[in-house]
ROVEXVO-797893 format. One record per residue: x, y, z of N, C-alpha, C in turn; residue number from 1. Coordinates in nm, 3 decimals. Each point is the difference from the previous one (the first is absolute). Layout:
// ROVEXVO-797893
SITE n_east n_north n_up ca_east ca_north ca_up c_east c_north c_up resi
SITE X Y Z X Y Z X Y Z NUM
...
This chain:
// ROVEXVO-797893
SITE n_east n_north n_up ca_east ca_north ca_up c_east c_north c_up resi
SITE 9.665 6.886 11.915 -0.120 -0.063 0.049 -0.032 -0.123 -0.082 1
SITE -0.039 0.016 -0.123 -0.027 -0.114 -0.086 -0.144 -0.045 0.008 2
SITE -0.034 -0.085 -0.091 -0.134 -0.056 -0.014 -0.014 -0.118 0.094 3
SITE -0.104 -0.001 0.079 -0.017 -0.106 0.099 -0.127 -0.081 -0.028 4
SITE 0.003 -0.124 0.044 -0.111 -0.092 -0.021 -0.029 -0.075 0.128 5
SITE -0.121 -0.054 0.008 -0.036 -0.099 0.102 -0.002 -0.135 -0.071 6
SITE 0.062 -0.099 0.061 0.016 -0.131 -0.064 -0.037 -0.110 0.098 7
SITE -0.075 -0.098 -0.048 -0.030 -0.119 0.079 0.026 -0.124 -0.085 8
SITE 0.065 -0.097 0.060 0.021 -0.130 -0.063 -0.056 -0.106 0.093 9
SITE -0.081 -0.090 -0.054 -0.054 -0.112 0.076 0.039 -0.127 -0.073 10
SITE 0.026 -0.106 0.076 0.038 -0.127 -0.064 -0.039 -0.119 0.087 11
SITE -0.012 -0.114 -0.066 -0.035 -0.122 0.073 0.123 -0.052 0.074 12
SITE -0.020 -0.101 0.082 0.107 -0.049 0.088 0.118 -0.059 -0.079 13
SITE -0.025 -0.066 -0.110 0.111 -0.056 -0.078 0.083 0.111 -0.065 14
SITE -0.066 0.108 -0.039 0.073 0.115 -0.056 0.081 0.071 0.108 15
SITE -0.054 0.006 0.122 0.074 0.058 0.112 0.125 -0.082 0.028 16
SITE -0.011 -0.132 -0.005 0.117 -0.086 0.019 0.102 0.025 -0.110 17
SITE -0.047 0.017 -0.124 0.089 0.031 -0.112 0.066 0.136 0.021 18
SITE -0.074 0.097 0.054 0.056 0.132 0.027 0.112 -0.009 0.104 19
SITE -0.023 -0.077 0.105 0.103 -0.018 0.103 0.125 -0.063 -0.060 20
SITE -0.019 -0.102 -0.085 0.113 -0.066 -0.065 0.073 0.097 -0.094 21
SITE -0.077 0.082 -0.070 0.057 0.100 -0.092 0.086 0.099 0.078 22
SITE -0.049 0.044 0.115 0.076 0.093 0.084 0.130 -0.063 0.047 23
SITE -0.006 -0.126 0.040 0.121 -0.071 0.044 0.099 -0.014 -0.115 24
SITE -0.048 -0.036 -0.118 0.086 -0.016 -0.117 0.060 0.135 -0.042 25
SITE -0.081 0.102 0.003 0.047 0.134 -0.036 0.114 0.044 0.092 26
SITE -0.014 -0.027 0.128 0.104 0.037 0.094 0.129 -0.076 -0.027 27
SITE -0.013 -0.128 -0.036 0.116 -0.081 -0.032 0.072 0.050 -0.125 28
SITE -0.076 0.025 -0.105 0.058 0.038 -0.129 0.051 0.144 0.001 29
SITE -0.083 0.092 0.045 0.035 0.142 -0.006 0.069 0.051 0.126 30
SITE 0.004 -0.084 0.102 0.059 0.035 0.129 -0.072 0.117 0.069 31
SITE -0.123 0.025 -0.042 -0.086 0.094 0.071 -0.145 -0.039 -0.030 32
SITE -0.090 0.052 0.076 -0.139 -0.048 -0.007 -0.095 0.114 -0.035 33
SITE -0.012 0.030 -0.128 -0.083 0.112 -0.041 -0.148 -0.025 0.024 34
SITE -0.051 -0.119 -0.032 -0.142 -0.029 0.019 -0.034 -0.009 0.148 35
SITE 0.086 -0.065 0.078 -0.023 -0.007 0.145 -0.003 0.140 0.061 36
SITE 0.090 0.086 -0.045 0.003 0.138 0.050 -0.126 0.074 -0.041 37
SITE -0.047 -0.023 -0.123 -0.123 0.063 -0.047 -0.118 -0.043 0.088 38
SITE -0.008 -0.128 0.028 -0.110 -0.052 0.084 0.009 0.055 0.142 39
SITE 0.121 0.010 0.052 0.013 0.052 0.137 -0.035 0.149 0.008 40
SITE 0.007 0.071 -0.114 -0.038 0.142 -0.005 -0.150 0.020 -0.019 41
SITE -0.075 -0.107 -0.016 -0.144 0.010 -0.025 -0.072 0.058 0.120 42
SITE -0.115 0.064 -0.028 -0.084 0.056 0.107 -0.071 -0.110 0.078 43
SITE -0.020 -0.114 -0.064 -0.068 -0.110 0.066 0.011 -0.127 -0.080 44
SITE 0.008 -0.110 0.071 -0.006 -0.130 -0.064 -0.060 -0.099 0.099 45
SITE -0.069 -0.098 -0.055 -0.060 -0.101 0.086 -0.036 -0.123 -0.080 46
SITE -0.024 -0.107 0.071 -0.049 -0.123 -0.059 -0.133 -0.031 0.067 47
SITE -0.104 -0.019 -0.081 -0.133 -0.027 0.054 -0.013 -0.146 0.041 48
SITE -0.109 -0.031 0.063 -0.023 -0.137 0.047 -0.010 -0.099 -0.115 49
SITE -0.037 0.048 -0.120 -0.008 -0.091 -0.115 0.130 -0.004 -0.080 50
SITE 0.108 0.055 0.056 0.133 -0.010 -0.061 0.032 0.106 -0.104 51
SITE -0.085 0.102 -0.014 0.027 0.107 -0.097 0.093 0.103 0.066 52
SITE 0.111 0.026 -0.067 0.098 0.098 0.048 -0.022 0.131 -0.074 53
SITE -0.009 0.111 0.074 -0.019 0.131 -0.059 0.105 0.097 0.054 54
SITE 0.050 0.083 -0.089 0.096 0.103 0.039 -0.042 0.130 -0.067 55
SITE 0.016 0.114 0.072 -0.047 0.130 -0.048 0.107 0.107 0.022 56
SITE 0.017 0.084 -0.102 0.086 0.117 0.010 -0.083 0.123 -0.030 57
SITE 0.006 0.100 0.083 -0.070 0.125 -0.024 0.100 0.109 -0.036 58
SITE -0.027 0.074 -0.106 0.086 0.111 -0.038 0.139 -0.040 -0.043 59
SITE 0.013 -0.112 -0.072 0.130 -0.049 -0.043 0.028 0.044 -0.144 60
SITE 0.126 0.023 -0.031 0.043 0.029 -0.137 0.020 -0.134 -0.070 61
SITE -0.102 -0.048 -0.067 0.001 -0.133 -0.061 0.050 0.012 -0.145 62
SITE 0.132 0.016 -0.013 0.064 0.016 -0.130 0.078 -0.126 -0.035 63
SITE -0.014 -0.048 -0.123 0.074 -0.118 -0.046 0.151 0.020 0.003 64
SITE 0.045 0.124 -0.004 0.144 0.026 0.001 0.062 -0.022 0.138 65
SITE -0.082 -0.009 0.104 0.052 -0.031 0.134 0.021 -0.151 0.010 66
SITE 0.114 -0.040 0.051 0.038 -0.141 0.003 -0.099 -0.086 0.078 67
SITE -0.050 0.050 0.111 -0.093 -0.080 0.080 -0.134 -0.020 -0.072 68
SITE -0.049 0.105 -0.064 -0.127 -0.009 -0.074 0.016 -0.092 -0.120 69
SITE 0.111 0.015 -0.070 0.028 -0.085 -0.116 0.009 -0.147 0.041 70
SITE 0.063 -0.028 0.112 0.012 -0.138 0.048 -0.136 -0.057 0.039 71
SITE -0.084 0.081 0.063 -0.135 -0.047 0.036 -0.081 -0.026 -0.126 72
SITE 0.007 0.089 -0.098 -0.070 -0.021 -0.127 0.048 -0.126 -0.069 73
SITE 0.131 -0.023 0.003 0.057 -0.121 -0.059 -0.057 -0.125 0.067 74
SITE -0.008 0.004 0.133 -0.058 -0.114 0.073 -0.146 -0.022 -0.039 75
SITE -0.079 0.107 -0.003 -0.142 -0.013 -0.034 -0.020 -0.055 -0.141 76
SITE 0.090 0.034 -0.091 -0.010 -0.051 -0.138 0.016 -0.151 -0.008 77
SITE 0.066 -0.060 0.098 0.017 -0.145 0.002 -0.120 -0.074 0.057 78
SITE -0.086 0.070 0.072 -0.117 -0.064 0.062 -0.112 -0.017 -0.102 79
SITE -0.079 -0.107 0.014 -0.121 -0.009 -0.082 -0.094 0.115 0.036 80
SITE -0.073 0.050 -0.097 -0.087 0.116 0.023 -0.103 -0.022 0.110 81
SITE -0.045 -0.125 0.016 -0.103 -0.025 0.102 0.057 -0.023 0.139 82
SITE 0.134 0.012 0.015 0.064 -0.024 0.129 0.023 0.128 0.080 83
SITE -0.029 0.114 -0.063 0.023 0.127 0.070 -0.093 0.107 -0.055 84
SITE -0.007 0.110 0.073 -0.070 0.119 -0.045 0.083 0.122 0.032 85
SITE 0.004 0.094 -0.091 0.081 0.121 0.014 -0.085 0.120 -0.041 86
SITE -0.002 0.102 0.083 -0.065 0.126 -0.037 0.093 0.115 0.040 87
SITE 0.021 0.090 -0.097 0.075 0.123 0.026 -0.090 0.117 -0.038 88
SITE -0.019 0.093 0.093 -0.078 0.120 -0.024 0.095 0.119 0.004 89
SITE 0.015 0.067 -0.113 0.086 0.117 -0.007 -0.071 0.126 0.046 90
SITE 0.072 0.110 -0.001 -0.057 0.127 0.043 -0.107 0.050 -0.096 91
SITE 0.016 -0.026 -0.129 -0.099 0.044 -0.098 -0.125 -0.087 0.010 92
SITE -0.115 0.060 -0.017 -0.129 -0.066 0.016 -0.011 -0.126 -0.087 93
SITE 0.047 0.006 -0.122 -0.014 -0.111 -0.094 0.111 -0.104 0.012 94
SITE 0.099 0.023 0.083 0.117 -0.087 0.007 -0.020 -0.115 0.099 95
SITE -0.056 -0.109 -0.052 -0.021 -0.122 0.079 0.053 -0.117 -0.082 96
SITE 0.088 -0.077 0.059 0.058 -0.118 -0.065 -0.041 -0.124 0.078 97
SITE -0.051 -0.100 -0.069 -0.035 -0.128 0.063 0.070 -0.112 -0.075 98
SITE 0.049 -0.097 0.076 0.062 -0.119 -0.059 -0.045 -0.121 0.081 99
SITE 0.002 -0.115 -0.063 -0.048 -0.119 0.068 -0.150 0.009 0.020 100
SITE -0.047 -0.057 0.111 -0.143 0.003 0.032 -0.019 0.054 0.142 101
SITE 0.015 0.132 0.018 -0.011 0.056 0.136 -0.134 -0.025 0.066 102
SITE -0.108 -0.002 -0.078 -0.134 -0.017 0.058 -0.018 -0.138 0.062 103
SITE 0.074 -0.099 -0.051 -0.005 -0.134 0.060 0.059 -0.002 0.141 104
SITE 0.078 0.104 0.033 0.064 0.010 0.130 -0.061 0.113 0.084 105
SITE -0.119 0.043 -0.037 -0.071 0.109 0.070 0.082 0.129 0.006 106
SITE 0.065 0.031 -0.111 0.071 0.126 -0.015 -0.064 0.073 -0.116 107
SITE -0.048 0.122 0.026 -0.069 0.074 -0.105 0.013 0.150 0.027 108
SITE -0.031 0.078 -0.101 0.003 0.145 0.010 -0.138 0.048 0.041 109
SITE -0.004 0.091 0.094 -0.126 0.059 0.044 0.016 0.152 0.000 110
SITE -0.091 0.068 -0.067 0.003 0.146 -0.005 -0.118 0.053 0.078 111
SITE 0.021 0.109 0.069 -0.109 0.063 0.071 0.028 0.149 0.015 112
SITE -0.104 0.074 0.025 0.014 0.141 0.032 -0.026 0.015 0.148 113
SITE 0.094 0.065 0.066 -0.014 0.023 0.143 0.003 0.149 0.027 114
SITE -0.073 0.041 0.103 0.001 0.141 0.037 -0.023 0.018 0.145 115
């Protein structure tokens, strides 16, 4: 089974263009497309009218040892912090990771009790 997380990445239009170029370069160099495959496996992705691109994975095993996750992390490390937002919520209550400025892209964690 493994430990699963919900993950959202949001980025501005220039970062999305860089992501597309990164995917193309990755396919050329490695002869396969790990980041493109990761994005195509997402539960949802879209670009808003103001050019913000968001992608979401629900229940994903977000481990650095996986090649696709490692490649995405590598890409995000090259972006300026204000060009993207990243939130990962793990199964454990306290396990929340944020990188970049997710709130600038209207991505945030919301907790509620439902019954």
